[in-house]
C-alpha positions as CSV (number, residue, x, y, z in Angstrom):
1,M,0.2,0.0,0.1
2,S,1.4,3.5,-1.1
3,A,2.5,5.2,2.2
4,R,0.5,8.6,3.3
5,R,1.9,11.9,2.1
6,A,2.3,15.1,4.5
7,I,3.9,18.6,4.4
8,F,6.4,19.1,7.5
9,V,7.4,22.9,8.2
10,A,8.9,24.8,10.9
11,P,6.4,27.5,11.8
12,F,9.3,30.0,12.0
13,D,10.4,33.6,10.1
14,E,8.4,33.5,6.5
15,L,5.9,30.8,7.8
16,V,5.4,32.2,11.5
17,E,1.8,33.3,11.0
18,P,-1.0,31.1,11.8
19,R,-2.9,32.3,9.1
20,V,-0.4,31.5,6.2
21,L,-0.1,28.1,7.9
22,A,-3.7,27.4,7.6
23,E,-3.9,28.7,4.3
24,L,-0.9,26.5,3.4
25,A,-2.6,23.4,4.9
26,A,-6.1,23.9,3.2
27,A,-4.3,24.6,-0.3
28,A,-2.2,21.0,0.8
29,E,-5.4,19.5,1.4
30,A,-7.4,20.6,-2.0
31,R,-4.3,19.0,-3.9
32,G,-4.7,15.8,-2.3
33,W,-2.0,15.5,1.0
34,D,-2.5,13.2,3.5
35,G,-1.3,15.5,6.8
36,F,0.0,18.8,7.8
37,F,3.0,18.7,10.8
38,L,4.5,21.5,12.6
39,W,8.1,21.3,14.4
40,D,7.0,22.4,18.3
41,H,9.8,24.6,19.7
42,V,9.7,27.6,21.9
43,A,13.1,29.1,20.6
44,F,15.1,27.9,18.1
45,A,18.8,29.0,17.5
46,P,20.2,31.5,14.7
47,P,19.6,32.2,11.9
48,V,16.1,31.8,13.4
49,V,14.5,34.5,14.6
50,A,10.7,34.6,15.1
51,V,8.8,31.0,16.4
52,A,5.4,30.8,16.5
53,D,3.3,28.5,19.0
54,P,2.0,25.3,17.2
55,W,-0.6,24.5,19.1
56,V,-2.1,27.8,18.6
57,S,-1.1,27.2,14.5
58,L,-2.9,23.5,14.5
59,A,-5.8,24.9,16.2
60,A,-6.1,27.4,12.9
61,I,-4.8,24.5,10.5
62,A,-8.0,22.5,12.3
63,C,-10.7,25.0,11.6
64,A,-9.5,26.2,7.6
65,T,-9.4,21.9,6.8
66,A,-11.4,18.7,7.1
67,T,-9.8,16.1,5.5
68,V,-6.2,16.1,6.0
69,R,-4.2,14.9,9.5
70,L,-2.5,17.3,11.6
71,G,0.1,17.5,14.4
72,P,3.3,18.2,16.2
73,L,6.4,16.5,15.5
74,V,7.5,16.3,18.1
75,T,6.6,17.8,21.9
76,P,9.4,17.4,24.7
77,L,6.7,15.8,27.1
78,S,9.5,17.1,29.8
79,R,8.9,20.7,29.3
80,R,5.3,20.3,29.7
81,R,2.7,20.3,32.1
82,V,0.9,17.0,31.3
83,Q,-2.7,17.8,32.7
84,K,-2.7,21.1,30.3
85,L,-1.1,19.2,27.1
86,A,-4.2,16.9,27.8
87,R,-6.3,19.3,27.9
88,E,-4.8,20.9,24.4
89,T,-5.0,17.7,23.2
90,V,-8.5,16.6,23.4
91,T,-9.5,20.3,22.4
92,L,-7.6,19.8,19.5
93,D,-8.8,16.8,18.6
94,R,-12.2,17.4,19.1
95,L,-11.5,20.3,17.2
96,S,-10.4,18.6,13.9
97,G,-12.9,16.4,14.6
98,G,-10.4,13.3,15.5
99,R,-7.4,14.4,13.3
100,L,-4.8,15.0,15.8
101,T,-1.2,12.8,16.0
102,L,0.7,13.7,18.6
103,G,4.5,13.7,18.1
104,V,6.7,13.2,21.5
105,G,10.4,13.2,22.1
106,L,12.9,14.0,24.8
107,G,13.5,17.5,22.5
108,S,17.3,18.8,22.4
109,E,19.5,20.8,24.0
110,R,21.1,22.2,20.7
111,N,18.6,25.1,19.9
112,G,18.7,26.9,23.7
113,E,15.1,26.5,24.8
114,L,15.7,24.2,27.8
115,E,18.5,25.4,30.1
116,P,17.9,29.2,29.4
117,F,13.9,28.8,30.5
118,G,14.9,26.1,33.7
119,E,14.5,22.8,31.8
120,V,15.8,20.0,32.5
121,V,18.9,19.1,30.5
122,D,19.8,15.7,31.4
123,A,18.6,13.2,28.2
124,R,18.2,10.3,31.2
125,E,15.8,12.4,33.3
126,R,14.0,13.4,30.1
127,A,13.4,9.9,29.2
128,V,12.0,9.5,32.9
129,L,9.9,12.4,32.4
130,L,8.5,11.3,29.1
131,D,7.8,7.8,29.8
132,R,5.8,8.7,33.1
133,G,4.3,11.6,30.7
134,L,3.4,9.5,28.4
135,E,1.4,7.3,31.1
136,Q,-0.3,10.2,32.5
137,L,-1.6,11.8,29.7
138,D,-3.0,8.1,28.3
139,A,-4.8,8.1,32.3
140,L,-6.3,11.4,31.6
141,W,-7.3,10.5,28.0
142,S,-8.9,7.1,29.1
143,G,-11.1,8.7,31.7
144,G,-9.6,11.1,33.9
145,F,-10.4,14.0,32.0
146,E,-14.0,15.0,30.4
147,P,-14.6,15.1,27.9
148,P,-11.9,12.3,26.1
149,P,-10.5,12.5,23.0
150,L,-12.8,11.8,19.6
151,Q,-10.3,9.2,18.4
152,R,-10.4,5.7,20.2
153,P,-8.6,3.5,21.5
154,R,-6.5,7.2,22.3
155,I,-5.1,9.8,20.2
156,P,-2.0,8.0,18.0
157,V,1.6,9.0,19.0
158,W,4.4,9.3,17.8
159,V,7.9,8.9,19.3
160,A,10.7,10.1,17.9
161,S,14.0,8.8,17.7
162,R,17.4,10.0,16.0
163,W,19.6,7.7,14.3
164,P,21.3,5.2,15.1
165,R,20.2,5.1,18.6
166,R,17.9,2.0,19.4
167,R,16.6,2.6,23.0
168,P,13.5,4.8,22.0
169,L,12.6,2.0,20.0
170,Q,11.4,0.0,22.8
171,R,8.9,3.0,24.0
172,A,7.7,3.9,20.2
173,A,6.8,0.0,20.3
174,R,4.4,0.6,23.1
175,W,2.6,3.4,21.2
176,D,1.0,4.0,17.5
177,G,4.0,4.7,15.3
178,L,8.3,5.3,15.0
179,F,9.3,8.8,13.7
180,P,13.0,8.1,13.3
181,I,15.1,11.4,12.6
182,E,19.0,11.5,10.0
183,L,18.0,8.9,8.8
184,P,20.8,8.1,6.0
185,G,18.5,6.0,4.0
186,P,15.5,3.6,3.0
187,D,17.8,0.5,4.5
188,A,18.2,2.1,7.3
189,L,13.9,2.2,8.0
190,A,14.3,-1.2,7.1
191,E,16.5,-2.3,9.9
192,L,14.6,-0.1,12.4
193,A,11.3,-1.5,10.6
194,A,12.2,-5.4,11.8
195,E,13.4,-4.2,14.9
196,V,10.7,-2.7,16.3
197,H,7.8,-5.1,15.2
198,A,10.3,-7.8,16.6
199,L,9.4,-5.8,20.1
200,R,5.7,-5.4,18.7
201,G,5.5,-9.1,18.5
202,A,1.8,-10.5,18.4
203,E,0.6,-7.0,18.6
204,H,-2.0,-6.3,15.8
205,A,-2.9,-2.7,16.2
206,P,-1.9,-0.5,13.3
207,F,1.5,1.2,13.8
208,D,3.1,3.6,11.5
209,L,6.8,3.9,10.5
210,V,7.1,7.5,9.4
211,A,10.0,9.2,7.3
212,E,10.9,12.3,6.1
213,L,11.6,11.8,2.4
214,P,14.7,13.7,0.9
215,T,14.5,15.8,-2.1
216,G,14.8,14.2,-5.1
217,G,14.4,10.3,-3.1
218,D,12.4,7.6,-4.3
219,A,9.4,7.0,-2.7
220,G,9.4,3.5,-3.5
221,A,12.1,2.8,-1.7
222,W,10.8,4.2,1.4
223,E,7.5,2.8,1.1
224,R,9.7,-0.7,0.4
225,A,11.2,-0.2,3.7
226,G,8.0,-0.2,5.6
227,A,7.3,3.8,5.8
228,S,3.5,4.1,6.0
229,W,3.8,8.1,6.2
230,L,6.5,10.2,3.8
231,L,6.8,13.6,5.2
232,T,8.0,16.5,2.5
233,A,10.3,18.6,5.1
234,F,12.0,21.8,5.0
235,D,14.8,23.3,6.9
236,C,14.6,25.4,10.5
237,Q,13.5,28.5,7.6
238,P,11.3,27.5,5.4
239,R,10.7,29.9,2.3
240,L,7.3,30.6,2.0
241,D,7.2,30.5,-1.7
242,A,9.4,26.4,-1.5
243,V,6.7,25.3,0.3
244,R,3.9,26.6,-2.0
245,E,5.4,25.2,-4.9
246,A,5.5,21.8,-3.2
247,I,2.1,21.8,-2.1
248,E,1.2,22.8,-5.6
249,A,3.0,20.2,-6.8
250,G,0.7,17.3,-5.3
251,P,2.3,14.4,-3.2
252,G,2.5,12.5,-6.5
253,E,5.1,14.7,-7.6
254,A,6.6,16.6,-4.2
255,P,9.9,16.7,-3.0
């Protein structure tokens, strides 16, 4: 089966306005794209200057679209209050008619959004907070808070990993998808796919393998490696014209 295709952008600089992001998402939906995802940061290293809140932007996107799947890729739970995130995710899931996917990860200290704001920097401690936060979030979705999400059994959770690290695979296997970054090619994805499926064993619930499709990349090779979602991604300073061009080309032609 063909992988679903999505646009994946940072809401920075030329794309900092929520109305612009909503217009791009609506155009992507009209051209047959399956998803529209945003980076989630509160600050970023130079040369980035302006940063938009992804959650407010995603609400604008939800109101401007009807079919595309949307969500943050990825939210570091170590810097979030889980009860607040639970309210946000449920509200956005209901606003979008059940189209939210929640991407989660450790986050990175590279971009100056942890230590300057008093957040946890140690990666092991962030990993503990991520696992604890996911369990608490699931409990709040499952009846701890009202109303519940529209999606059942829960809002899908994609767990990020950074190639070639393997420890996050164990976490991802307990949830709904794996989003590995910095993959050197389709063979690396196939390797991770085999390992995560072995960890899941007889689990038959749907599970997504998500990959960024490099410019000029062969979508078929990534699909054969196991990708169920392919993201047309841009760098940390996406150009509005370039994003519009990729959207207009359509999922069959981009990136």
